[in-house]
MMTF fields as JSON, N, C-alpha, C and O atoms, coordinates in Angstrom:
{
  "mmtfVersion": "1.0.0",
  "mmtfProducer": "UNKNOWN",
  "numBonds": 287,
  "numAtoms": 288,
  "numGroups": 72,
  "numChains": 1,
  "numModels": 1,
  "chainsPerModel": [1],
  "groupsPerChain": [72],
  "chainIdList": ["A"],
  "bondAtomList": [4, 2, 8, 6, 12, 10, 16, 14, 20, 18, 24, 22, 28, 26, 32, 30, 36, 34, 40, 38, 44, 42, 48, 46, 52, 50, 56, 54, 60, 58, 64, 62, 68, 66, 72, 70, 76, 74, 80, 78, 84, 82, 88, 86, 92, 90, 96, 94, 100, 98, 104, 102, 108, 106, 112, 110, 116, 114, 120, 118, 124, 122, 128, 126, 132, 130, 136, 134, 140, 138, 144, 142, 148, 146, 152, 150, 156, 154, 160, 158, 164, 162, 168, 166, 172, 170, 176, 174, 180, 178, 184, 182, 188, 186, 192, 190, 196, 194, 200, 198, 204, 202, 208, 206, 212, 210, 216, 214, 220, 218, 224, 222, 228, 226, 232, 230, 236, 234, 240, 238, 244, 242, 248, 246, 252, 250, 256, 254, 260, 258, 264, 262, 268, 266, 272, 270, 276, 274, 280, 278, 284, 282],
  "bondOrderList": [1, 1, 1, 1, 1, 1, 1, 1, 1, 1, 1, 1, 1, 1, 1, 1, 1, 1, 1, 1, 1, 1, 1, 1, 1, 1, 1, 1, 1, 1, 1, 1, 1, 1, 1, 1, 1, 1, 1, 1, 1, 1, 1, 1, 1, 1, 1, 1, 1, 1, 1, 1, 1, 1, 1, 1, 1, 1, 1, 1, 1, 1, 1, 1, 1, 1, 1, 1, 1, 1, 1],
  "groupList": [{"groupName": "MET", "atomNameList": ["N", "CA", "C", "O"], "elementList": ["N", "C", "C", "O"], "formalChargeList": [0, 0, 0, 0], "bondAtomList": [1, 0, 2, 1, 3, 2], "bondOrderList": [1, 1, 2], "singleLetterCode": "M", "chemCompType": "L-PEPTIDE LINKING"}, {"groupName": "TYR", "atomNameList": ["N", "CA", "C", "O"], "elementList": ["N", "C", "C", "O"], "formalChargeList": [0, 0, 0, 0], "bondAtomList": [1, 0, 2, 1, 3, 2], "bondOrderList": [1, 1, 2], "singleLetterCode": "Y", "chemCompType": "L-PEPTIDE LINKING"}, {"groupName": "ALA", "atomNameList": ["N", "CA", "C", "O"], "elementList": ["N", "C", "C", "O"], "formalChargeList": [0, 0, 0, 0], "bondAtomList": [1, 0, 2, 1, 3, 2], "bondOrderList": [1, 1, 2], "singleLetterCode": "A", "chemCompType": "L-PEPTIDE LINKING"}, {"groupName": "GLY", "atomNameList": ["N", "CA", "C", "O"], "elementList": ["N", "C", "C", "O"], "formalChargeList": [0, 0, 0, 0], "bondAtomList": [1, 0, 2, 1, 3, 2], "bondOrderList": [1, 1, 2], "singleLetterCode": "G", "chemCompType": "PEPTIDE LINKING"}, {"groupName": "VAL", "atomNameList": ["N", "CA", "C", "O"], "elementList": ["N", "C", "C", "O"], "formalChargeList": [0, 0, 0, 0], "bondAtomList": [1, 0, 2, 1, 3, 2], "bondOrderList": [1, 1, 2], "singleLetterCode": "V", "chemCompType": "L-PEPTIDE LINKING"}, {"groupName": "ILE", "atomNameList": ["N", "CA", "C", "O"], "elementList": ["N", "C", "C", "O"], "formalChargeList": [0, 0, 0, 0], "bondAtomList": [1, 0, 2, 1, 3, 2], "bondOrderList": [1, 1, 2], "singleLetterCode": "I", "chemCompType": "L-PEPTIDE LINKING"}, {"groupName": "LEU", "atomNameList": ["N", "CA", "C", "O"], "elementList": ["N", "C", "C", "O"], "formalChargeList": [0, 0, 0, 0], "bondAtomList": [1, 0, 2, 1, 3, 2], "bondOrderList": [1, 1, 2], "singleLetterCode": "L", "chemCompType": "L-PEPTIDE LINKING"}, {"groupName": "ASP", "atomNameList": ["N", "CA", "C", "O"], "elementList": ["N", "C", "C", "O"], "formalChargeList": [0, 0, 0, 0], "bondAtomList": [1, 0, 2, 1, 3, 2], "bondOrderList": [1, 1, 2], "singleLetterCode": "D", "chemCompType": "L-PEPTIDE LINKING"}, {"groupName": "ASN", "atomNameList": ["N", "CA", "C", "O"], "elementList": ["N", "C", "C", "O"], "formalChargeList": [0, 0, 0, 0], "bondAtomList": [1, 0, 2, 1, 3, 2], "bondOrderList": [1, 1, 2], "singleLetterCode": "N", "chemCompType": "L-PEPTIDE LINKING"}, {"groupName": "ARG", "atomNameList": ["N", "CA", "C", "O"], "elementList": ["N", "C", "C", "O"], "formalChargeList": [0, 0, 0, 0], "bondAtomList": [1, 0, 2, 1, 3, 2], "bondOrderList": [1, 1, 2], "singleLetterCode": "R", "chemCompType": "L-PEPTIDE LINKING"}, {"groupName": "PHE", "atomNameList": ["N", "CA", "C", "O"], "elementList": ["N", "C", "C", "O"], "formalChargeList": [0, 0, 0, 0], "bondAtomList": [1, 0, 2, 1, 3, 2], "bondOrderList": [1, 1, 2], "singleLetterCode": "F", "chemCompType": "L-PEPTIDE LINKING"}, {"groupName": "SER", "atomNameList": ["N", "CA", "C", "O"], "elementList": ["N", "C", "C", "O"], "formalChargeList": [0, 0, 0, 0], "bondAtomList": [1, 0, 2, 1, 3, 2], "bondOrderList": [1, 1, 2], "singleLetterCode": "S", "chemCompType": "L-PEPTIDE LINKING"}, {"groupName": "PRO", "atomNameList": ["N", "CA", "C", "O"], "elementList": ["N", "C", "C", "O"], "formalChargeList": [0, 0, 0, 0], "bondAtomList": [1, 0, 2, 1, 3, 2], "bondOrderList": [1, 1, 2], "singleLetterCode": "P", "chemCompType": "L-PEPTIDE LINKING"}, {"groupName": "TRP", "atomNameList": ["N", "CA", "C", "O"], "elementList": ["N", "C", "C", "O"], "formalChargeList": [0, 0, 0, 0], "bondAtomList": [1, 0, 2, 1, 3, 2], "bondOrderList": [1, 1, 2], "singleLetterCode": "W", "chemCompType": "L-PEPTIDE LINKING"}, {"groupName": "LYS", "atomNameList": ["N", "CA", "C", "O"], "elementList": ["N", "C", "C", "O"], "formalChargeList": [0, 0, 0, 0], "bondAtomList": [1, 0, 2, 1, 3, 2], "bondOrderList": [1, 1, 2], "singleLetterCode": "K", "chemCompType": "L-PEPTIDE LINKING"}, {"groupName": "THR", "atomNameList": ["N", "CA", "C", "O"], "elementList": ["N", "C", "C", "O"], "formalChargeList": [0, 0, 0, 0], "bondAtomList": [1, 0, 2, 1, 3, 2], "bondOrderList": [1, 1, 2], "singleLetterCode": "T", "chemCompType": "L-PEPTIDE LINKING"}, {"groupName": "GLN", "atomNameList": ["N", "CA", "C", "O"], "elementList": ["N", "C", "C", "O"], "formalChargeList": [0, 0, 0, 0], "bondAtomList": [1, 0, 2, 1, 3, 2], "bondOrderList": [1, 1, 2], "singleLetterCode": "Q", "chemCompType": "L-PEPTIDE LINKING"}, {"groupName": "GLU", "atomNameList": ["N", "CA", "C", "O"], "elementList": ["N", "C", "C", "O"], "formalChargeList": [0, 0, 0, 0], "bondAtomList": [1, 0, 2, 1, 3, 2], "bondOrderList": [1, 1, 2], "singleLetterCode": "E", "chemCompType": "L-PEPTIDE LINKING"}],
  "groupTypeList": [0, 1, 2, 3, 4, 5, 5, 6, 7, 3, 8, 9, 2, 9, 10, 11, 4, 12, 7, 13, 14, 15, 2, 6, 2, 6, 14, 4, 6, 9, 2, 9, 6, 9, 7, 6, 6, 5, 9, 11, 10, 9, 6, 12, 3, 9, 6, 12, 15, 2, 16, 16, 17, 14, 13, 6, 7, 15, 13, 16, 9, 5, 10, 11, 16, 8, 10, 3, 7, 9, 17, 9],
  "groupIdList": [1, 2, 3, 4, 5, 6, 7, 8, 9, 10, 11, 12, 13, 14, 15, 16, 17, 18, 19, 20, 21, 22, 23, 24, 25, 26, 27, 28, 29, 30, 31, 32, 33, 34, 35, 36, 37, 38, 39, 40, 41, 42, 43, 44, 45, 46, 47, 48, 49, 50, 51, 52, 53, 54, 55, 56, 57, 58, 59, 60, 61, 62, 63, 64, 65, 66, 67, 68, 69, 70, 71, 72],
  "secStructList": [7, 7, 7, 1, 3, 3, 3, 3, 6, 6, 6, 6, 3, 3, 3, 3, 7, 1, 1, 2, 2, 2, 2, 2, 2, 2, 2, 2, 2, 2, 2, 2, 2, 2, 2, 2, 2, 2, 2, 2, 2, 2, 1, 6, 6, 1, 7, 7, 7, 2, 2, 2, 2, 2, 2, 2, 2, 2, 2, 2, 2, 2, 2, 6, 7, 7, 1, 1, 7, 7, 7, 7],
  "xCoordList": [20.522, 20.734, 19.394, 18.583, 19.177, 17.928, 18.056, 18.935, 17.19, 17.206, 16.112, 16.178, 15.09, 14.018, 12.881, 11.975, 12.896, 11.841, 11.401, 12.234, 10.086, 9.496, 9.025, 8.278, 9.448, 9.058, 8.209, 8.58, 7.065, 6.14, 6.096, 6.132, 6.019, 5.827, 6.848, 6.477, 8.091, 9.121, 8.983, 8.886, 8.969, 8.882, 7.487, 7.352, 6.478, 5.143, 4.646, 3.968, 4.999, 4.619, 5.803, 6.44, 6.071, 7.138, 6.574, 5.801, 6.978, 6.539, 7.741, 8.618, 7.78, 8.841, 8.43, 7.302, 9.329, 9.061, 10.024, 11.163, 9.579, 10.388, 11.609, 12.62, 11.528, 12.64, 12.658, 11.745, 13.713, 13.889, 12.873, 12.54, 12.378, 11.409, 10.089, 9.453, 9.691, 8.471, 8.649, 7.741, 9.807, 10.089, 10.034, 9.489, 10.599, 10.598, 9.161, 8.774, 8.387, 7.009, 6.193, 5.401, 6.38, 5.655, 6.083, 5.264, 7.342, 7.867, 7.264, 6.858, 7.207, 6.627, 5.145, 4.635, 4.43, 2.992, 2.707, 1.763, 3.509, 3.342, 3.558, 2.814, 4.578, 4.84, 3.724, 3.336, 3.206, 2.093, 0.83, 0.121, 0.543, -0.653, -0.495, -1.463, 0.729, 0.981, 0.74, 0.159, 1.186, 0.942, -0.566, -1.049, -1.277, -2.729, -3.403, -4.273, -3.029, -3.63, -3.264, -4.101, -2.039, -1.63, -2.458, -2.94, -2.604, -3.408, -4.873, -5.496, -5.391, -6.83, -7.048, -8.121, -6.028, -6.171, -5.929, -6.585, -4.992, -4.689, -5.724, -6.019, -6.265, -7.281, -8.496, -8.693, -9.309, -10.396, -11.466, -12.12, -11.677, -12.743, -12.357, -13.215, -11.064, -10.579, -10.581, -10.357, -10.836, -10.787, -9.351, -8.561, -8.995, -7.635, -7.377, -8.305, -6.127, -5.785, -5.947, -6.143, -5.862, -6.017, -4.931, -5.203, -3.689, -2.608, -2.829, -2.552, -3.325, -3.587, -4.735, -4.726, -5.721, -6.818, -6.283, -6.744, -5.309, -4.717, -3.992, -4.11, -3.226, -2.527, -3.522, -3.308, -4.592, -5.591, -6.284, -6.553, -6.567, -7.165, -6.213, -6.641, -4.922, -3.942, -3.896, -3.87, -3.887, -3.883, -5.125, -5.033, -6.283, -7.512, -7.54, -8.04, -7.011, -6.964, -6.023, -6.326, -4.903, -3.961, -4.552, -4.484, -5.125, -5.578, -7.003, -7.493, -7.669, -8.992, -8.949, -9.976, -7.748, -7.587, -7.699, -7.26, -8.302, -8.426, -7.369, -7.534, -6.305, -5.222, -5.451, -4.72, -6.436, -6.671, -7.367, -7.079, -8.259, -9.044, -8.614, -9.18, -7.624, -7.186, -7.803, -7.74, -8.387, -8.932, -7.874, -7.168, -7.771, -6.77, -7.423, -6.736],
  "yCoordList": [0.471, 1.194, 1.768, 2.216, 1.752, 2.222, 3.69, 4.052, 4.522, 5.954, 6.366, 7.446, 5.512, 5.846, 6.592, 7.05, 6.732, 7.477, 6.709, 6.176, 6.645, 6.073, 7.252, 8.097, 7.327, 8.42, 7.88, 6.901, 8.508, 8.122, 9.182, 10.381, 8.714, 9.607, 10.739, 11.897, 10.42, 11.443, 12.627, 13.756, 12.42, 13.453, 14.07, 15.134, 13.44, 13.935, 13.695, 14.533, 12.525, 12.197, 11.481, 10.608, 11.875, 11.262, 10.756, 11.441, 9.543, 8.949, 8.452, 7.786, 8.767, 8.289, 6.931, 6.766, 5.986, 4.658, 4.377, 4.842, 3.63, 3.441, 2.523, 2.713, 1.542, 0.626, 0.063, 0.298, -0.677, -1.214, -2.299, -2.512, -2.985, -4.063, -3.471, -4.043, -2.363, -1.692, -1.201, -1.33, -0.644, -0.167, -1.311, -1.16, -2.458, -3.624, -4.136, -4.481, -4.189, -4.641, -3.735, -4.22, -2.434, -1.492, -1.631, -1.514, -1.875, -2.058, -3.296, -3.25, -4.39, -5.622, -5.46, -5.896, -4.838, -4.633, -3.75, -4.006, -2.718, -1.831, -2.567, -2.36, -3.429, -4.201, -5.174, -5.324, -5.831, -6.798, -6.095, -6.597, -4.936, -4.188, -3.656, -3.612, -3.243, -2.79, -3.932, -3.713, -5.156, -6.309, -6.589, -6.92, -6.445, -6.66, -5.633, -5.998, -4.365, -3.339, -3.487, -3.252, -3.868, -4.098, -5.213, -5.097, -6.29, -7.419, -7.014, -7.402, -6.227, -5.836, -4.91, -4.923, -4.09, -3.225, -3.952, -3.67, -4.887, -5.621, -6.719, -6.986, -7.343, -8.391, -8.042, -8.612, -7.102, -6.566, -7.567, -7.392, -8.605, -9.552, -10.654, -11.373, -10.787, -11.877, -11.491, -10.337, -12.479, -12.267, -12.404, -13.095, -11.758, -11.917, -13.366, -14.091, -13.745, -15.089, -15.141, -14.115, -16.328, -16.495, -15.734, -15.114, -15.78, -15.075, -13.55, -12.85, -13.052, -11.613, -11.217, -10.115, -12.088, -11.797, -11.672, -10.827, -12.517, -12.44, -11.12, -10.512, -10.667, -9.396, -8.241, -7.304, -8.284, -7.256, -7.221, -6.144, -8.378, -8.453, -7.875, -7.166, -8.188, -7.662, -6.142, -5.47, -5.606, -4.158, -3.511, -2.48, -4.125, -3.585, -3.63, -2.701, -4.694, -4.799, -3.742, -3.161, -3.489, -2.491, -1.094, -0.353, -0.732, 0.637, 0.9, 2.023, -0.117, 0.122, 0.292, 0.523, 0.174, 0.359, 1.828, 2.7, 2.078, 3.435, 3.643, 3.165, 4.336, 4.507, 5.635, 5.743, 6.488, 7.641, 7.27, 7.873, 6.316, 5.939, 4.577, 3.563, 4.544, 3.272, 3.092, 3.987, 1.952, 1.634, 0.892, 0.039, 1.22, 0.541, -0.264, -0.906],
  "zCoordList": [2.434, 3.686, 4.163, 3.353, 5.434, 6.038, 6.435, 7.217, 5.901, 6.227, 7.186, 7.773, 7.359, 8.289, 7.636, 8.332, 6.312, 5.617, 4.392, 3.658, 4.16, 2.972, 2.13, 2.624, 0.869, -0.014, -1.134, -1.782, -1.372, -2.429, -3.515, -3.242, -4.744, -5.913, -5.996, -6.189, -5.856, -6.035, -5.13, -5.612, -3.854, -2.81, -2.664, -2.06, -3.19, -2.98, -1.573, -0.978, -1.05, 0.325, 1.0, 0.411, 2.234, 3.008, 4.327, 4.998, 4.681, 5.938, 6.721, 6.17, 7.972, 8.835, 9.414, 9.879, 9.383, 9.919, 11.075, 11.056, 12.069, 13.252, 13.074, 13.75, 12.181, 12.028, 10.593, 9.802, 10.295, 8.937, 8.621, 7.455, 9.637, 9.39, 8.883, 7.998, 9.423, 8.971, 7.531, 6.71, 7.236, 5.888, 4.893, 3.8, 5.266, 4.372, 4.187, 3.071, 5.239, 5.152, 4.238, 3.43, 4.358, 3.484, 2.032, 1.121, 1.826, 0.471, -0.189, -1.35, 0.547, 0.007, -0.227, -1.259, 0.712, 0.533, -0.67, -1.419, -0.862, -2.013, -3.328, -4.286, -3.379, -4.592, -4.902, -6.061, -3.891, -4.104, -4.563, -5.436, -3.982, -4.419, -5.82, -6.58, -6.182, -7.552, -8.544, -9.607, -8.204, -9.055, -9.205, -10.287, -8.102, -8.144, -9.043, -9.834, -8.946, -9.768, -11.243, -12.115, -11.524, -12.906, -13.539, -14.665, -12.782, -13.294, -13.53, -14.519, -12.591, -12.748, -13.932, -14.535, -14.282, -15.447, -16.747, -17.749, -16.744, -17.956, -18.27, -19.434, -17.225, -17.4, -16.548, -15.475, -17.031, -16.19, -15.819, -14.791, -16.603, -16.287, -15.326, -14.814, -15.08, -14.244, -12.761, -12.395, -11.943, -10.5, -10.036, -10.679, -8.927, -8.411, -7.923, -7.566, -7.922, -7.439, -5.909, -5.258, -5.369, -3.921, -3.168, -2.14, -3.685, -3.045, -3.089, -2.115, -4.214, -4.324, -3.408, -2.859, -3.231, -2.302, -0.869, -0.102, -0.514, 0.821, 1.039, 2.102, 0.013, 0.139, 0.217, 0.987, -0.553, -0.514, 0.857, 1.391, 1.413, 2.745, 3.803, 4.715, 3.668, 4.591, 4.531, 5.563, 3.311, 3.141, 3.756, 4.422, 3.527, 4.08, 5.614, 6.248, 6.207, 7.662, 8.248, 9.291, 7.602, 8.097, 8.043, 9.024, 6.918, 6.729, 7.199, 7.085, 7.722, 8.292, 9.799, 10.436, 10.371, 11.832, 12.169, 11.419, 13.328, 13.82, 14.896, 16.018, 14.58, 15.515, 16.48, 17.465, 16.246, 17.114, 18.407, 19.441, 18.392, 19.574, 20.052, 19.644, 20.91, 21.466, 22.844, 23.688, 23.058, 24.384, 25.165, 24.627, 26.429, 27.256, 28.327, 29.122]
}
């Protein structure tokens, strides 16, 4: 069921999301990044796979955007 809120670390941080699609996208992105971090800690000398590189690139593109200064 969609509640409109994403909760991190047991109520440490709460984020409101506009729709269920955004919530699902954030959930998938979080799971993929967790897998990437687990692999990097368990196998520190290995490089990430091509698929993991794509997820990392997606995460970096999303969180490097500056939402405060929009040009119209």
